C-alpha positions as CSV (number, residue, x, y, z in Angstrom):
1,X,333.2,169.5,262.3
2,X,329.6,170.3,261.4
3,X,329.0,171.2,257.8
4,X,327.2,174.6,257.2
5,X,323.5,174.5,256.4
6,X,322.3,175.5,253.0
7,X,320.6,178.9,252.8
8,X,317.3,179.3,251.0
9,X,315.5,182.2,249.4
10,X,311.7,182.3,249.4
11,X,310.1,184.2,246.5
12,X,306.5,185.3,245.9
13,X,304.8,187.5,243.3
14,X,301.7,189.3,244.4
15,X,298.8,191.5,243.2
16,X,296.0,192.2,245.7
17,X,296.6,189.2,247.9
18,X,295.4,190.4,251.3
19,X,293.6,187.5,252.9
20,X,296.1,185.0,251.5
21,X,299.6,186.5,251.8
22,X,299.6,186.6,255.6
23,X,299.4,182.8,256.0
24,X,301.9,182.3,253.3
25,X,304.5,184.6,254.8
26,X,304.0,183.1,258.3
27,X,304.6,179.6,256.9
28,X,308.0,180.4,255.4
29,X,309.6,182.1,258.4
30,X,312.4,179.5,258.2
31,X,313.7,181.0,254.9
32,X,317.0,183.0,255.1
33,X,315.4,185.7,253.0
34,X,311.9,186.4,251.8
35,X,311.5,188.5,248.7
36,X,308.1,189.6,247.4
37,X,307.6,191.2,243.9
38,X,304.4,193.1,244.0
39,X,302.7,194.5,240.8
40,X,301.3,197.6,242.4
41,X,298.5,196.1,244.5
42,X,295.6,198.4,245.5
43,X,294.2,196.4,248.4
44,X,296.8,197.0,251.0
45,X,299.1,194.1,250.1
46,X,302.1,196.3,249.6
47,X,301.5,198.3,252.7
48,X,301.2,195.1,254.7
49,X,304.4,193.7,253.3
50,X,306.5,196.8,253.6
51,X,306.0,196.8,257.3
52,X,307.3,193.3,257.8
53,X,310.9,193.3,259.0
54,X,311.7,189.9,257.6
55,X,310.4,190.7,254.1
56,X,312.0,192.6,251.2
57,X,309.3,193.9,248.9
58,X,309.9,195.2,245.4
59,X,307.2,196.8,243.1
60,X,307.5,195.8,239.5
61,X,304.9,196.2,236.7
62,X,303.2,193.0,235.6
63,X,303.5,191.9,232.0
64,X,302.9,188.2,232.3
65,X,303.7,185.5,234.9
66,X,306.9,184.3,233.2
67,X,308.4,187.7,233.0
68,X,307.4,188.5,236.6
69,X,308.7,185.3,238.0
70,X,312.0,185.6,236.0
71,X,312.5,189.1,237.5
72,X,311.8,187.7,241.0
73,X,314.3,184.9,240.5
74,X,317.0,187.3,239.7
75,X,316.6,189.0,243.1
76,X,317.4,185.8,245.1
77,X,320.7,185.9,246.9
78,X,320.9,182.1,247.6
79,X,321.2,179.1,245.3
80,X,318.3,177.2,246.7
81,X,315.0,178.9,246.0
82,X,311.5,178.2,247.3
83,X,309.1,179.9,244.9
84,X,305.5,180.0,246.1
85,X,302.2,181.6,245.0
86,X,300.7,184.0,247.6
87,X,297.8,181.6,248.3
88,X,300.0,178.7,249.2
89,X,301.0,177.6,252.7
90,X,303.9,175.4,253.8
91,X,303.0,173.0,256.5
92,X,305.3,172.0,259.4
93,X,305.9,168.6,257.9
94,X,306.7,170.1,254.4
95,X,309.0,172.6,256.1
96,X,311.0,169.8,257.7
97,X,311.1,167.9,254.4
98,X,312.4,171.0,252.5
99,X,315.1,171.6,255.0
100,X,316.1,167.9,255.2
101,X,316.2,167.7,251.4
102,X,318.5,170.6,250.7
103,X,320.8,169.8,253.6
104,X,321.3,166.1,252.7
105,X,323.4,166.3,249.6
106,X,320.4,166.5,247.2
107,X,320.9,164.7,243.9
108,X,318.3,166.7,242.1
109,X,318.3,170.2,240.7
110,X,314.6,170.8,241.2
111,X,311.7,169.3,243.2
112,X,308.0,169.0,242.4
113,X,305.4,169.6,245.1
114,X,302.0,168.1,245.0
115,X,299.3,170.5,246.3
116,X,296.2,170.1,248.5
117,X,293.5,172.4,247.1
118,X,291.3,174.3,249.5
119,X,287.8,175.5,248.5
120,X,287.4,178.3,251.1
121,X,288.4,176.2,254.2
122,X,287.4,172.8,252.9
123,X,289.5,170.3,250.9
124,X,288.8,169.9,247.2
125,X,289.7,166.3,246.7
126,X,289.0,165.7,243.0
127,X,287.7,168.0,240.1
128,X,290.9,167.4,238.1
129,X,293.3,168.8,240.7
130,X,294.2,165.6,242.6
131,X,297.3,165.0,240.5
132,X,298.4,168.6,240.2
133,X,302.0,169.2,240.9
134,X,304.4,172.2,240.3
135,X,308.1,173.0,240.7
136,X,308.5,174.9,243.9
137,X,312.0,174.1,245.2
138,X,315.1,174.4,242.9
139,X,318.6,175.6,242.5
140,X,318.7,179.1,241.0
141,X,321.6,178.4,238.7
142,X,320.0,175.2,237.3
143,X,316.7,176.6,236.0
144,X,315.0,179.2,234.0
145,X,311.3,179.9,233.3
146,X,310.3,178.9,229.8
147,X,309.6,181.9,227.6
148,X,306.9,180.0,225.7
149,X,304.5,180.1,228.6
150,X,302.7,183.3,229.7
151,X,300.6,181.6,232.4
152,X,300.9,178.2,234.1
153,X,304.6,178.9,233.6
154,X,307.0,176.0,233.6
155,X,310.7,175.6,234.4
156,X,313.4,174.5,232.1
157,X,315.6,172.4,234.4
158,X,319.3,171.6,233.8
159,X,319.5,168.3,235.7
160,X,317.2,165.8,237.3
161,X,314.0,166.4,239.2
162,X,312.5,164.8,242.3
163,X,309.2,164.9,244.1
164,X,308.6,165.8,247.8
165,X,306.2,163.6,249.8
166,X,304.4,166.3,251.8
167,X,301.8,168.4,250.1
168,X,301.7,172.2,249.8
169,X,298.3,173.7,250.9
170,X,296.8,175.8,248.1
171,X,293.9,178.2,249.0
172,X,292.7,178.4,245.5
173,X,289.1,179.5,246.0
174,X,288.1,182.4,248.2
175,X,284.8,183.4,246.6
176,X,283.0,183.0,243.2
177,X,283.8,186.3,241.7
178,X,287.5,186.3,242.6
179,X,288.1,182.8,241.2
180,X,286.1,183.6,238.1
181,X,288.2,186.7,237.4
182,X,291.4,184.5,238.0
183,X,290.2,182.0,235.4
184,X,289.2,184.7,232.9
185,X,292.6,186.3,233.3
186,X,294.4,183.0,232.8
187,X,292.2,182.5,229.7
188,X,293.2,185.8,228.2
189,X,296.9,185.1,228.8
190,X,296.5,181.7,227.2
191,X,294.9,183.4,224.2
192,X,298.0,185.6,223.8
193,X,300.2,182.4,223.9
194,X,298.1,180.9,221.1
195,X,298.2,184.2,219.1
196,X,301.9,184.5,219.3
197,X,302.2,180.8,218.2
198,X,299.9,181.7,215.3
199,X,297.2,179.3,216.3
200,X,294.0,180.3,214.5
201,X,290.6,180.9,216.1
202,X,288.1,178.1,215.4
203,X,284.4,178.1,216.3
204,X,284.3,174.3,216.6
205,X,287.1,174.3,219.2
206,X,285.4,177.2,221.0
207,X,282.3,175.1,221.5
208,X,283.9,171.7,222.0
209,X,286.9,172.4,224.2
210,X,285.1,174.2,227.1
211,X,282.5,171.5,227.1
212,X,285.2,168.8,227.1
213,X,287.0,170.6,229.9
214,X,283.9,170.5,232.1
215,X,283.1,166.9,231.2
216,X,286.6,165.8,231.8
217,X,287.0,167.5,235.2
218,X,283.5,166.8,236.5
219,X,283.0,163.3,235.3
220,X,286.3,161.7,234.3
221,X,288.4,163.4,237.0
222,X,285.6,162.9,239.6
223,X,284.6,166.4,240.3
224,X,281.1,165.1,240.9
225,X,282.4,163.6,244.2
226,X,283.3,167.1,245.4
227,X,279.6,168.0,245.4
228,X,278.6,171.7,244.9
229,X,282.3,172.6,245.2
230,X,283.0,170.4,242.2
231,X,280.3,172.0,240.0
232,X,281.6,175.5,240.7
233,X,285.2,174.7,240.1
234,X,284.6,172.7,237.0
235,X,282.3,175.3,235.6
236,X,284.7,178.2,236.2
237,X,287.7,176.2,234.8
238,X,285.6,175.6,231.6
239,X,284.7,179.3,231.5
240,X,288.4,180.1,231.5
241,X,288.8,177.9,228.4
242,X,285.9,179.6,226.7
243,X,287.5,183.0,227.5
244,X,290.7,181.9,225.8
245,X,288.8,181.5,222.5
246,X,286.9,184.7,222.9
247,X,290.1,186.6,223.5
248,X,291.9,184.9,220.6
249,X,289.1,185.9,218.2
250,X,289.5,189.6,219.5
251,X,293.3,189.5,219.0
252,X,292.9,188.2,215.5
253,X,290.3,190.8,214.6
254,X,292.3,193.6,216.1
255,X,295.5,192.4,214.4
256,X,293.7,192.3,211.0
257,X,292.3,195.8,211.6
258,X,295.7,197.2,212.6
259,X,297.2,195.6,209.5
260,X,294.5,197.1,207.3
261,X,294.9,200.6,208.8
262,X,298.7,200.4,208.3
263,X,298.4,199.7,204.6
264,X,299.3,202.7,202.3
265,X,296.4,204.3,200.5
């Protein structure tokens, strides 16, 4: 008697992902359900998704990545979850490895994926991204998103973790302005994290840390070997770090002002 196959839910969160989401959805057609949580896109993403018969799309306001992904996770019907970003694509080899893994009495509760970064349509081989990995496949009842992270969210896993061999394709860079805005947005969310943890703004760190980020990614992590692509990526990543300190300073100033205005006369 043949044992039944494990079912899998594919989850994605979106905001203005036209140009990315199409490839992502096509690459996960093997999932038993595909659920997309959209934070009220304005570029046609929602209209595209709502017309796909194999996709359930839910609109939900965006607060931060952890809250949005936690909400999406609650929508999954199946225990095994494949959670992707809208600009990620599952290759045929990775698809086979995913299905073989969950249907072969897996010993782990969650699995890391290494990612292959794409700068437009060319591979980004270095620039600090060569060892990047993220949880993408896991059992719903064994994980939760850490509440301490607002961006670059992490999973708290009840059980052991494994690593898949095949890489996920990540189309991280479409054009300069879009990637810049992404890094600036990440920086502002990281500032909120720091603010909530009561980390204080420091001019020294504001100067040193962005410079160190560029030096580390471009020289120590070999971004120089990525040529012009490496310069652009390393510069924008460092700019995101600078934005974190700019925003932290604003948050502290605004908080002090609010406190002052709230004081009784």
